[in-house]
mmCIF file as Biopython writes it, N, C-alpha, C and O atoms, coordinates in Angstrom:
data_model
#
loop_
_atom_site.group_PDB
_atom_site.id
_atom_site.type_symbol
_atom_site.label_atom_id
_atom_site.label_alt_id
_atom_site.label_comp_id
_atom_site.label_asym_id
_atom_site.label_entity_id
_atom_site.label_seq_id
_atom_site.pdbx_PDB_ins_code
_atom_site.Cartn_x
_atom_site.Cartn_y
_atom_site.Cartn_z
_atom_site.occupancy
_atom_site.B_iso_or_equiv
_atom_site.auth_seq_id
_atom_site.auth_asym_id
_atom_site.pdbx_PDB_model_num
ATOM 1   N N  . MET A ? 1  ? 0.829  -1.194 0.000   1.0 0.0 1  A 1 
ATOM 2   C CA . MET A ? 1  ? 0.000  0.000  0.000   1.0 0.0 1  A 1 
ATOM 3   C C  . MET A ? 1  ? 0.870  1.253  0.000   1.0 0.0 1  A 1 
ATOM 4   O O  . MET A ? 1  ? 0.549  2.237  -0.667  1.0 0.0 1  A 1 
ATOM 5   N N  . ARG A ? 2  ? 1.950  1.217  0.735   1.0 0.0 2  A 1 
ATOM 6   C CA . ARG A ? 2  ? 2.819  2.383  0.808   1.0 0.0 2  A 1 
ATOM 7   C C  . ARG A ? 2  ? 3.487  2.624  -0.542  1.0 0.0 2  A 1 
ATOM 8   O O  . ARG A ? 2  ? 3.682  3.779  -0.920  1.0 0.0 2  A 1 
ATOM 9   N N  . LEU A ? 3  ? 3.841  1.579  -1.279  1.0 0.0 3  A 1 
ATOM 10  C CA . LEU A ? 3  ? 4.455  1.712  -2.586  1.0 0.0 3  A 1 
ATOM 11  C C  . LEU A ? 3  ? 3.474  2.349  -3.579  1.0 0.0 3  A 1 
ATOM 12  O O  . LEU A ? 3  ? 3.866  3.184  -4.394  1.0 0.0 3  A 1 
ATOM 13  N N  . THR A ? 4  ? 2.239  1.963  -3.507  1.0 0.0 4  A 1 
ATOM 14  C CA . THR A ? 4  ? 1.227  2.524  -4.401  1.0 0.0 4  A 1 
ATOM 15  C C  . THR A ? 4  ? 1.018  4.007  -4.121  1.0 0.0 4  A 1 
ATOM 16  O O  . THR A ? 4  ? 0.878  4.798  -5.053  1.0 0.0 4  A 1 
ATOM 17  N N  . THR A ? 5  ? 0.997  4.384  -2.874  1.0 0.0 5  A 1 
ATOM 18  C CA . THR A ? 5  ? 0.829  5.788  -2.500  1.0 0.0 5  A 1 
ATOM 19  C C  . THR A ? 5  ? 2.032  6.613  -2.968  1.0 0.0 5  A 1 
ATOM 20  O O  . THR A ? 5  ? 1.875  7.730  -3.459  1.0 0.0 5  A 1 
ATOM 21  N N  . THR A ? 6  ? 3.214  6.058  -2.813  1.0 0.0 6  A 1 
ATOM 22  C CA . THR A ? 6  ? 4.428  6.761  -3.246  1.0 0.0 6  A 1 
ATOM 23  C C  . THR A ? 6  ? 4.441  6.936  -4.757  1.0 0.0 6  A 1 
ATOM 24  O O  . THR A ? 6  ? 4.793  8.004  -5.257  1.0 0.0 6  A 1 
ATOM 25  N N  . LEU A ? 7  ? 4.059  5.897  -5.482  1.0 0.0 7  A 1 
ATOM 26  C CA . LEU A ? 7  ? 4.006  5.992  -6.936  1.0 0.0 7  A 1 
ATOM 27  C C  . LEU A ? 7  ? 2.933  6.988  -7.396  1.0 0.0 7  A 1 
ATOM 28  O O  . LEU A ? 7  ? 3.136  7.731  -8.356  1.0 0.0 7  A 1 
ATOM 29  N N  . ALA A ? 8  ? 1.804  6.994  -6.708  1.0 0.0 8  A 1 
ATOM 30  C CA . ALA A ? 8  ? 0.743  7.928  -7.045  1.0 0.0 8  A 1 
ATOM 31  C C  . ALA A ? 8  ? 1.191  9.363  -6.788  1.0 0.0 8  A 1 
ATOM 32  O O  . ALA A ? 8  ? 0.914  10.254 -7.592  1.0 0.0 8  A 1 
ATOM 33  N N  . ALA A ? 9  ? 1.879  9.591  -5.674  1.0 0.0 9  A 1 
ATOM 34  C CA . ALA A ? 9  ? 2.376  10.934 -5.356  1.0 0.0 9  A 1 
ATOM 35  C C  . ALA A ? 9  ? 3.429  11.367 -6.372  1.0 0.0 9  A 1 
ATOM 36  O O  . ALA A ? 9  ? 3.449  12.528 -6.782  1.0 0.0 9  A 1 
ATOM 37  N N  . ALA A ? 10 ? 4.302  10.453 -6.782  1.0 0.0 10 A 1 
ATOM 38  C CA . ALA A ? 10 ? 5.320  10.772 -7.777  1.0 0.0 10 A 1 
ATOM 39  C C  . ALA A ? 10 ? 4.674  11.107 -9.120  1.0 0.0 10 A 1 
ATOM 40  O O  . ALA A ? 10 ? 5.126  12.017 -9.814  1.0 0.0 10 A 1 
ATOM 41  N N  . ALA A ? 11 ? 3.623  10.382 -9.488  1.0 0.0 11 A 1 
ATOM 42  C CA . ALA A ? 11 ? 2.925  10.643 -10.743 1.0 0.0 11 A 1 
ATOM 43  C C  . ALA A ? 11 ? 2.248  12.010 -10.708 1.0 0.0 11 A 1 
ATOM 44  O O  . ALA A ? 11 ? 2.271  12.738 -11.699 1.0 0.0 11 A 1 
ATOM 45  N N  . VAL A ? 12 ? 1.644  12.362 -9.570  1.0 0.0 12 A 1 
ATOM 46  C CA . VAL A ? 12 ? 0.989  13.667 -9.444  1.0 0.0 12 A 1 
ATOM 47  C C  . VAL A ? 12 ? 2.008  14.789 -9.543  1.0 0.0 12 A 1 
ATOM 48  O O  . VAL A ? 12 ? 1.741  15.805 -10.185 1.0 0.0 12 A 1 
ATOM 49  N N  . ILE A ? 13 ? 3.158  14.630 -8.928  1.0 0.0 13 A 1 
ATOM 50  C CA . ILE A ? 13 ? 4.201  15.659 -8.986  1.0 0.0 13 A 1 
ATOM 51  C C  . ILE A ? 13 ? 4.740  15.788 -10.407 1.0 0.0 13 A 1 
ATOM 52  O O  . ILE A ? 13 ? 4.978  16.895 -10.890 1.0 0.0 13 A 1 
ATOM 53  N N  . ALA A ? 14 ? 4.932  14.645 -11.079 1.0 0.0 14 A 1 
ATOM 54  C CA . ALA A ? 14 ? 5.442  14.679 -12.451 1.0 0.0 14 A 1 
ATOM 55  C C  . ALA A ? 14 ? 4.443  15.349 -13.390 1.0 0.0 14 A 1 
ATOM 56  O O  . ALA A ? 14 ? 4.832  16.158 -14.232 1.0 0.0 14 A 1 
ATOM 57  N N  . VAL A ? 15 ? 3.179  15.024 -13.255 1.0 0.0 15 A 1 
ATOM 58  C CA . VAL A ? 15 ? 2.162  15.615 -14.127 1.0 0.0 15 A 1 
ATOM 59  C C  . VAL A ? 15 ? 2.017  17.106 -13.848 1.0 0.0 15 A 1 
ATOM 60  O O  . VAL A ? 15 ? 1.846  17.890 -14.782 1.0 0.0 15 A 1 
ATOM 61  N N  . SER A ? 16 ? 2.081  17.508 -12.598 1.0 0.0 16 A 1 
ATOM 62  C CA . SER A ? 16 ? 1.957  18.936 -12.289 1.0 0.0 16 A 1 
ATOM 63  C C  . SER A ? 16 ? 3.181  19.712 -12.782 1.0 0.0 16 A 1 
ATOM 64  O O  . SER A ? 16 ? 3.064  20.873 -13.173 1.0 0.0 16 A 1 
ATOM 65  N N  . GLY A ? 17 ? 4.340  19.079 -12.765 1.0 0.0 17 A 1 
ATOM 66  C CA . GLY A ? 17 ? 5.542  19.723 -13.285 1.0 0.0 17 A 1 
ATOM 67  C C  . GLY A ? 17 ? 5.462  19.921 -14.783 1.0 0.0 17 A 1 
ATOM 68  O O  . GLY A ? 17 ? 5.869  20.963 -15.295 1.0 0.0 17 A 1 
ATOM 69  N N  . VAL A ? 18 ? 4.943  18.932 -15.492 1.0 0.0 18 A 1 
ATOM 70  C CA . VAL A ? 18 ? 4.785  19.041 -16.939 1.0 0.0 18 A 1 
ATOM 71  C C  . VAL A ? 18 ? 3.717  20.088 -17.271 1.0 0.0 18 A 1 
ATOM 72  O O  . VAL A ? 18 ? 3.879  20.866 -18.211 1.0 0.0 18 A 1 
ATOM 73  N N  . ALA A ? 19 ? 2.647  20.103 -16.512 1.0 0.0 19 A 1 
ATOM 74  C CA . ALA A ? 19 ? 1.572  21.066 -16.772 1.0 0.0 19 A 1 
ATOM 75  C C  . ALA A ? 19 ? 2.038  22.499 -16.502 1.0 0.0 19 A 1 
ATOM 76  O O  . ALA A ? 19 ? 1.605  23.435 -17.174 1.0 0.0 19 A 1 
ATOM 77  N N  . ALA A ? 20 ? 2.915  22.662 -15.526 1.0 0.0 20 A 1 
ATOM 78  C CA . ALA A ? 20 ? 3.400  24.006 -15.210 1.0 0.0 20 A 1 
ATOM 79  C C  . ALA A ? 20 ? 4.270  24.560 -16.336 1.0 0.0 20 A 1 
ATOM 80  O O  . ALA A ? 20 ? 4.279  25.767 -16.577 1.0 0.0 20 A 1 
ATOM 81  N N  . ASN A ? 21 ? 5.001  23.684 -17.026 1.0 0.0 21 A 1 
ATOM 82  C CA . ASN A ? 21 ? 5.878  24.117 -18.108 1.0 0.0 21 A 1 
ATOM 83  C C  . ASN A ? 21 ? 5.266  23.876 -19.483 1.0 0.0 21 A 1 
ATOM 84  O O  . ASN A ? 21 ? 5.990  23.879 -20.480 1.0 0.0 21 A 1 
ATOM 85  N N  . ALA A ? 22 ? 3.979  23.671 -19.563 1.0 0.0 22 A 1 
ATOM 86  C CA . ALA A ? 22 ? 3.344  23.346 -20.837 1.0 0.0 22 A 1 
ATOM 87  C C  . ALA A ? 22 ? 3.455  24.492 -21.833 1.0 0.0 22 A 1 
ATOM 88  O O  . ALA A ? 22 ? 3.540  24.246 -23.036 1.0 0.0 22 A 1 
ATOM 89  N N  . GLY A ? 23 ? 3.457  25.713 -21.373 1.0 0.0 23 A 1 
ATOM 90  C CA . GLY A ? 23 ? 3.555  26.860 -22.264 1.0 0.0 23 A 1 
ATOM 91  C C  . GLY A ? 23 ? 4.970  27.167 -22.668 1.0 0.0 23 A 1 
ATOM 92  O O  . GLY A ? 23 ? 5.180  28.014 -23.537 1.0 0.0 23 A 1 
ATOM 93  N N  . GLY A ? 24 ? 5.935  26.531 -22.092 1.0 0.0 24 A 1 
ATOM 94  C CA . GLY A ? 24 ? 7.338  26.804 -22.382 1.0 0.0 24 A 1 
ATOM 95  C C  . GLY A ? 24 ? 7.921  27.762 -21.369 1.0 0.0 24 A 1 
ATOM 96  O O  . GLY A ? 24 ? 7.209  28.333 -20.543 1.0 0.0 24 A 1 
ATOM 97  N N  . LEU A ? 25 ? 9.230  27.927 -21.447 1.0 0.0 25 A 1 
ATOM 98  C CA . LEU A ? 25 ? 9.918  28.784 -20.488 1.0 0.0 25 A 1 
ATOM 99  C C  . LEU A ? 25 ? 10.286 30.137 -21.077 1.0 0.0 25 A 1 
ATOM 100 O O  . LEU A ? 25 ? 10.955 30.935 -20.420 1.0 0.0 25 A 1 
ATOM 101 N N  . GLN A ? 26 ? 9.861  30.405 -22.298 1.0 0.0 26 A 1 
ATOM 102 C CA . GLN A ? 26 ? 10.181 31.676 -22.928 1.0 0.0 26 A 1 
ATOM 103 C C  . GLN A ? 26 ? 9.295  32.786 -22.377 1.0 0.0 26 A 1 
ATOM 104 O O  . GLN A ? 26 ? 8.200  32.548 -21.868 1.0 0.0 26 A 1 
ATOM 105 N N  . THR A ? 27 ? 9.808  34.002 -22.498 1.0 0.0 27 A 1 
ATOM 106 C CA . THR A ? 27 ? 9.000  35.145 -22.065 1.0 0.0 27 A 1 
ATOM 107 C C  . THR A ? 27 ? 7.898  35.386 -23.090 1.0 0.0 27 A 1 
ATOM 108 O O  . THR A ? 27 ? 8.058  35.075 -24.270 1.0 0.0 27 A 1 
ATOM 109 N N  . SER A ? 28 ? 6.816  35.925 -22.646 1.0 0.0 28 A 1 
ATOM 110 C CA . SER A ? 28 ? 5.702  36.176 -23.551 1.0 0.0 28 A 1 
ATOM 111 C C  . SER A ? 28 ? 6.015  37.366 -24.449 1.0 0.0 28 A 1 
ATOM 112 O O  . SER A ? 28 ? 6.684  38.308 -24.025 1.0 0.0 28 A 1 
ATOM 113 N N  . VAL A ? 29 ? 5.538  37.327 -25.673 1.0 0.0 29 A 1 
ATOM 114 C CA . VAL A ? 29 ? 5.778  38.392 -26.649 1.0 0.0 29 A 1 
ATOM 115 C C  . VAL A ? 29 ? 4.594  39.347 -26.604 1.0 0.0 29 A 1 
ATOM 116 O O  . VAL A ? 29 ? 3.443  38.947 -26.778 1.0 0.0 29 A 1 
ATOM 117 N N  . VAL A ? 30 ? 4.898  40.605 -26.369 1.0 0.0 30 A 1 
ATOM 118 C CA . VAL A ? 30 ? 3.856  41.627 -26.320 1.0 0.0 30 A 1 
ATOM 119 C C  . VAL A ? 30 ? 3.941  42.427 -27.610 1.0 0.0 30 A 1 
ATOM 120 O O  . VAL A ? 30 ? 4.975  43.028 -27.903 1.0 0.0 30 A 1 
ATOM 121 N N  . GLU A ? 31 ? 2.873  42.440 -28.373 1.0 0.0 31 A 1 
ATOM 122 C CA . GLU A ? 31 ? 2.857  43.188 -29.626 1.0 0.0 31 A 1 
ATOM 123 C C  . GLU A ? 31 ? 2.370  44.611 -29.366 1.0 0.0 31 A 1 
ATOM 124 O O  . GLU A ? 31 ? 1.329  44.832 -28.748 1.0 0.0 31 A 1 
ATOM 125 N N  . VAL A ? 32 ? 3.151  45.559 -29.853 1.0 0.0 32 A 1 
ATOM 126 C CA . VAL A ? 32 ? 2.804  46.964 -29.702 1.0 0.0 32 A 1 
ATOM 127 C C  . VAL A ? 32 ? 1.982  47.373 -30.919 1.0 0.0 32 A 1 
ATOM 128 O O  . VAL A ? 32 ? 2.385  47.105 -32.051 1.0 0.0 32 A 1 
ATOM 129 N N  . PRO A ? 33 ? 0.839  48.016 -30.706 1.0 0.0 33 A 1 
ATOM 130 C CA . PRO A ? 33 ? 0.024  48.415 -31.857 1.0 0.0 33 A 1 
ATOM 131 C C  . PRO A ? 33 ? 0.749  49.479 -32.687 1.0 0.0 33 A 1 
ATOM 132 O O  . PRO A ? 33 ? 1.382  50.385 -32.144 1.0 0.0 33 A 1 
ATOM 133 N N  . ALA A ? 34 ? 0.644  49.352 -34.000 1.0 0.0 34 A 1 
ATOM 134 C CA . ALA A ? 34 ? 1.293  50.304 -34.900 1.0 0.0 34 A 1 
ATOM 135 C C  . ALA A ? 34 ? 0.488  51.600 -34.945 1.0 0.0 34 A 1 
ATOM 136 O O  . ALA A ? 34 ? -0.740 51.586 -35.024 1.0 0.0 34 A 1 
ATOM 137 N N  . VAL A ? 35 ? 1.197  52.699 -34.895 1.0 0.0 35 A 1 
ATOM 138 C CA . VAL A ? 35 ? 0.555  54.012 -34.934 1.0 0.0 35 A 1 
ATOM 139 C C  . VAL A ? 35 ? 0.847  54.628 -36.299 1.0 0.0 35 A 1 
ATOM 140 O O  . VAL A ? 35 ? 2.005  54.791 -36.684 1.0 0.0 35 A 1 
ATOM 141 N N  . MET A ? 36 ? -0.201 54.961 -37.010 1.0 0.0 36 A 1 
ATOM 142 C CA . MET A ? 36 ? -0.046 55.569 -38.326 1.0 0.0 36 A 1 
ATOM 143 C C  . MET A ? 36 ? -0.015 57.086 -38.161 1.0 0.0 36 A 1 
ATOM 144 O O  . MET A ? 36 ? -0.938 57.682 -37.607 1.0 0.0 36 A 1 
ATOM 145 N N  . MET A ? 37 ? 1.049  57.692 -38.646 1.0 0.0 37 A 1 
ATOM 146 C CA . MET A ? 37 ? 1.187  59.140 -38.559 1.0 0.0 37 A 1 
ATOM 147 C C  . MET A ? 37 ? 1.043  59.706 -39.958 1.0 0.0 37 A 1 
ATOM 148 O O  . MET A ? 37 ? 1.768  59.310 -40.870 1.0 0.0 37 A 1 
ATOM 149 N N  . ASP A ? 38 ? 0.113  60.628 -40.130 1.0 0.0 38 A 1 
ATOM 150 C CA . ASP A ? 38 ? -0.077 61.286 -41.412 1.0 0.0 38 A 1 
ATOM 151 C C  . ASP A ? 38 ? 0.815  62.515 -41.470 1.0 0.0 38 A 1 
ATOM 152 O O  . ASP A ? 38 ? 0.811  63.350 -40.566 1.0 0.0 38 A 1 
ATOM 153 N N  . THR A ? 39 ? 1.577  62.608 -42.545 1.0 0.0 39 A 1 
ATOM 154 C CA . THR A ? 39 ? 2.409  63.793 -42.717 1.0 0.0 39 A 1 
ATOM 155 C C  . THR A ? 39 ? 1.594  64.851 -43.445 1.0 0.0 39 A 1 
ATOM 156 O O  . THR A ? 39 ? 0.812  64.528 -44.339 1.0 0.0 39 A 1 
ATOM 157 N N  . PRO A ? 40 ? 1.767  66.081 -43.077 1.0 0.0 40 A 1 
ATOM 158 C CA . PRO A ? 40 ? 0.999  67.136 -43.747 1.0 0.0 40 A 1 
ATOM 159 C C  . PRO A ? 40 ? 1.423  67.256 -45.212 1.0 0.0 40 A 1 
ATOM 160 O O  . PRO A ? 40 ? 2.591  67.063 -45.550 1.0 0.0 40 A 1 
ATOM 161 N N  . ALA A ? 41 ? 0.488  67.566 -46.044 1.0 0.0 41 A 1 
ATOM 162 C CA . ALA A ? 41 ? 0.760  67.707 -47.475 1.0 0.0 41 A 1 
ATOM 163 C C  . ALA A ? 41 ? 1.493  69.021 -47.715 1.0 0.0 41 A 1 
ATOM 164 O O  . ALA A ? 41 ? 0.929  70.101 -47.541 1.0 0.0 41 A 1 
ATOM 165 N N  . THR A ? 42 ? 2.745  68.914 -48.112 1.0 0.0 42 A 1 
ATOM 166 C CA . THR A ? 42 ? 3.533  70.101 -48.401 1.0 0.0 42 A 1 
ATOM 167 C C  . THR A ? 42 ? 4.096  69.966 -49.804 1.0 0.0 42 A 1 
ATOM 168 O O  . THR A ? 42 ? 4.121  68.871 -50.366 1.0 0.0 42 A 1 
ATOM 169 N N  . GLY A ? 43 ? 4.539  71.059 -50.360 1.0 0.0 43 A 1 
ATOM 170 C CA . GLY A ? 43 ? 5.118  71.060 -51.691 1.0 0.0 43 A 1 
ATOM 171 C C  . GLY A ? 43 ? 6.505  70.440 -51.681 1.0 0.0 43 A 1 
ATOM 172 O O  . GLY A ? 43 ? 7.060  70.160 -50.619 1.0 0.0 43 A 1 
ATOM 173 N N  . SER A ? 44 ? 7.053  70.232 -52.846 1.0 0.0 44 A 1 
ATOM 174 C CA . SER A ? 44 ? 8.397  69.681 -52.943 1.0 0.0 44 A 1 
ATOM 175 C C  . SER A ? 44 ? 9.415  70.765 -52.596 1.0 0.0 44 A 1 
ATOM 176 O O  . SER A ? 44 ? 9.060  71.926 -52.388 1.0 0.0 44 A 1 
ATOM 177 N N  . ILE A ? 45 ? 10.663 70.372 -52.537 1.0 0.0 45 A 1 
ATOM 178 C CA . ILE A ? 45 ? 11.738 71.316 -52.197 1.0 0.0 45 A 1 
ATOM 179 C C  . ILE A ? 45 ? 11.890 72.324 -53.332 1.0 0.0 45 A 1 
ATOM 180 O O  . ILE A ? 45 ? 11.831 71.976 -54.511 1.0 0.0 45 A 1 
ATOM 181 N N  . ASN A ? 46 ? 12.081 73.544 -52.953 1.0 0.0 46 A 1 
ATOM 182 C CA . ASN A ? 46 ? 12.267 74.604 -53.936 1.0 0.0 46 A 1 
ATOM 183 C C  . ASN A ? 46 ? 13.538 74.324 -54.734 1.0 0.0 46 A 1 
ATOM 184 O O  . ASN A ? 46 ? 14.573 73.994 -54.155 1.0 0.0 46 A 1 
ATOM 185 N N  . SER A ? 47 ? 13.469 74.453 -56.056 1.0 0.0 47 A 1 
ATOM 186 C CA . SER A ? 47 ? 14.622 74.141 -56.908 1.0 0.0 47 A 1 
ATOM 187 C C  . SER A ? 47 ? 15.787 75.100 -56.663 1.0 0.0 47 A 1 
ATOM 188 O O  . SER A ? 47 ? 16.942 74.754 -56.914 1.0 0.0 47 A 1 
ATOM 189 N N  . GLY A ? 48 ? 15.491 76.282 -56.180 1.0 0.0 48 A 1 
ATOM 190 C CA . GLY A ? 48 ? 16.559 77.234 -55.863 1.0 0.0 48 A 1 
ATOM 191 C C  . GLY A ? 48 ? 17.458 76.720 -54.757 1.0 0.0 48 A 1 
ATOM 192 O O  . GLY A ? 48 ? 18.671 76.923 -54.796 1.0 0.0 48 A 1 
ATOM 193 N N  . TYR A ? 49 ? 16.868 76.050 -53.760 1.0 0.0 49 A 1 
ATOM 194 C CA . TYR A ? 49 ? 17.669 75.481 -52.678 1.0 0.0 49 A 1 
ATOM 195 C C  . TYR A ? 49 ? 18.547 74.345 -53.188 1.0 0.0 49 A 1 
ATOM 196 O O  . TYR A ? 49 ? 19.667 74.168 -52.708 1.0 0.0 49 A 1 
ATOM 197 N N  . VAL A ? 50 ? 18.059 73.578 -54.148 1.0 0.0 50 A 1 
ATOM 198 C CA . VAL A ? 50 ? 18.842 72.479 -54.704 1.0 0.0 50 A 1 
ATOM 199 C C  . VAL A ? 50 ? 20.044 73.034 -55.460 1.0 0.0 50 A 1 
ATOM 200 O O  . VAL A ? 50 ? 21.162 72.542 -55.308 1.0 0.0 50 A 1 
ATOM 201 N N  . VAL A ? 51 ? 19.810 74.055 -56.273 1.0 0.0 51 A 1 
ATOM 202 C CA . VAL A ? 51 ? 20.905 74.663 -57.028 1.0 0.0 51 A 1 
ATOM 203 C C  . VAL A ? 51 ? 21.916 75.296 -56.080 1.0 0.0 51 A 1 
ATOM 204 O O  . VAL A ? 51 ? 23.122 75.158 -56.282 1.0 0.0 51 A 1 
ATOM 205 N N  . LEU A ? 52 ? 21.446 75.981 -55.062 1.0 0.0 52 A 1 
ATOM 206 C CA . LEU A ? 52 ? 22.341 76.597 -54.083 1.0 0.0 52 A 1 
ATOM 207 C C  . LEU A ? 52 ? 23.167 75.534 -53.357 1.0 0.0 52 A 1 
ATOM 208 O O  . LEU A ? 52 ? 24.355 75.741 -53.109 1.0 0.0 52 A 1 
ATOM 209 N N  . GLY A ? 53 ? 22.556 74.408 -53.016 1.0 0.0 53 A 1 
ATOM 210 C CA . GLY A ? 53 ? 23.283 73.329 -52.352 1.0 0.0 53 A 1 
ATOM 211 C C  . GLY A ? 53 ? 24.336 72.714 -53.255 1.0 0.0 53 A 1 
ATOM 212 O O  . GLY A ? 53 ? 25.435 72.403 -52.797 1.0 0.0 53 A 1 
ATOM 213 N N  . LEU A ? 54 ? 24.015 72.530 -54.546 1.0 0.0 54 A 1 
ATOM 214 C CA . LEU A ? 54 ? 24.998 71.994 -55.488 1.0 0.0 54 A 1 
ATOM 215 C C  . LEU A ? 54 ? 26.162 72.957 -55.690 1.0 0.0 54 A 1 
ATOM 216 O O  . LEU A ? 54 ? 27.317 72.539 -55.779 1.0 0.0 54 A 1 
ATOM 217 N N  . LEU A ? 55 ? 25.850 74.244 -55.763 1.0 0.0 55 A 1 
ATOM 218 C CA . LEU A ? 55 ? 26.917 75.239 -55.885 1.0 0.0 55 A 1 
ATOM 219 C C  . LEU A ? 55 ? 27.836 75.221 -54.666 1.0 0.0 55 A 1 
ATOM 220 O O  . LEU A ? 55 ? 29.058 75.289 -54.805 1.0 0.0 55 A 1 
ATOM 221 N N  . ALA A ? 56 ? 27.255 75.131 -53.484 1.0 0.0 56 A 1 
ATOM 222 C CA . ALA A ? 56 ? 28.057 75.087 -52.255 1.0 0.0 56 A 1 
ATOM 223 C C  . ALA A ? 56 ? 28.928 73.836 -52.221 1.0 0.0 56 A 1 
ATOM 224 O O  . ALA A ? 56 ? 30.073 73.883 -51.772 1.0 0.0 56 A 1 
ATOM 225 N N  . ALA A ? 57 ? 28.380 72.709 -52.700 1.0 0.0 57 A 1 
ATOM 226 C CA . ALA A ? 57 ? 29.155 71.466 -52.725 1.0 0.0 57 A 1 
ATOM 227 C C  . ALA A ? 57 ? 30.313 71.581 -53.713 1.0 0.0 57 A 1 
ATOM 228 O O  . ALA A ? 57 ? 31.416 71.115 -53.430 1.0 0.0 57 A 1 
ATOM 229 N N  . LEU A ? 58 ? 30.070 72.200 -54.874 1.0 0.0 58 A 1 
ATOM 230 C CA . LEU A ? 58 ? 31.141 72.377 -55.855 1.0 0.0 58 A 1 
ATOM 231 C C  . LEU A ? 58 ? 32.236 73.309 -55.340 1.0 0.0 58 A 1 
ATOM 232 O O  . LEU A ? 58 ? 33.421 73.060 -55.560 1.0 0.0 58 A 1 
ATOM 233 N N  . VAL A ? 59 ? 31.845 74.367 -54.667 1.0 0.0 59 A 1 
ATOM 234 C CA . VAL A ? 59 ? 32.826 75.301 -54.109 1.0 0.0 59 A 1 
ATOM 235 C C  . VAL A ? 59 ? 33.651 74.610 -53.027 1.0 0.0 59 A 1 
ATOM 236 O O  . VAL A ? 59 ? 34.864 74.807 -52.954 1.0 0.0 59 A 1 
ATOM 237 N N  . ALA A ? 60 ? 33.005 73.804 -52.188 1.0 0.0 60 A 1 
ATOM 238 C CA . ALA A ? 60 ? 33.728 73.106 -51.127 1.0 0.0 60 A 1 
ATOM 239 C C  . ALA A ? 60 ? 34.673 72.064 -51.719 1.0 0.0 60 A 1 
ATOM 240 O O  . ALA A ? 60 ? 35.780 71.872 -51.216 1.0 0.0 60 A 1 
ATOM 241 N N  . ALA A ? 61 ? 34.244 71.393 -52.782 1.0 0.0 61 A 1 
ATOM 242 C CA . ALA A ? 61 ? 35.089 70.364 -53.395 1.0 0.0 61 A 1 
ATOM 243 C C  . ALA A ? 61 ? 36.284 71.014 -54.115 1.0 0.0 61 A 1 
ATOM 244 O O  . ALA A ? 61 ? 37.388 70.471 -54.090 1.0 0.0 61 A 1 
ATOM 245 N N  . SER A ? 62 ? 36.068 72.149 -54.741 1.0 0.0 62 A 1 
ATOM 246 C CA . SER A ? 62 ? 37.182 72.787 -55.470 1.0 0.0 62 A 1 
ATOM 247 C C  . SER A ? 62 ? 38.201 73.377 -54.505 1.0 0.0 62 A 1 
ATOM 248 O O  . SER A ? 62 ? 39.379 73.486 -54.845 1.0 0.0 62 A 1 
ATOM 249 N N  . GLY A ? 63 ? 37.779 73.749 -53.339 1.0 0.0 63 A 1 
ATOM 250 C CA . GLY A ? 63 ? 38.710 74.320 -52.368 1.0 0.0 63 A 1 
ATOM 251 C C  . GLY A ? 63 ? 39.546 73.266 -51.660 1.0 0.0 63 A 1 
ATOM 252 O O  . GLY A ? 63 ? 40.575 73.594 -51.069 1.0 0.0 63 A 1 
ATOM 253 N N  . SER A ? 64 ? 39.125 72.005 -51.708 1.0 0.0 64 A 1 
ATOM 254 C CA . SER A ? 64 ? 39.878 70.978 -50.977 1.0 0.0 64 A 1 
ATOM 255 C C  . SER A ? 64 ? 41.022 70.414 -51.794 1.0 0.0 64 A 1 
ATOM 256 O O  . SER A ? 64 ? 41.843 69.680 -51.244 1.0 0.0 64 A 1 
ATOM 257 N N  . PHE A ? 65 ? 41.119 70.724 -53.102 1.0 0.0 65 A 1 
ATOM 258 C CA . PHE A ? 65 ? 42.221 70.188 -53.922 1.0 0.0 65 A 1 
ATOM 259 C C  . PHE A ? 65 ? 43.358 71.109 -53.900 1.0 0.0 65 A 1 
ATOM 260 O O  . PHE A ? 65 ? 44.382 70.840 -54.528 1.0 0.0 65 A 1 
#
C-alpha cells in the first residue's frame, strides 16, 4: 500500500511539473500596436535650394584640392 501511494504521489508531482511548463519557459511576446502618422501635405523642395546646395558642394570640393 505504501508503494502505491508513493508511486501515485510521484505521478501527481510529475504531471503537475509538466503542466506548469506546458507553455514553455520563454518570455511572452507583447505586440505593440502600430501608430499611423499622417504627414501634412507640403510642396516639394524649392529648386533654388537644390541649385544653391549643389553650388556650395562644388565650391567646397574645389577648395579641398
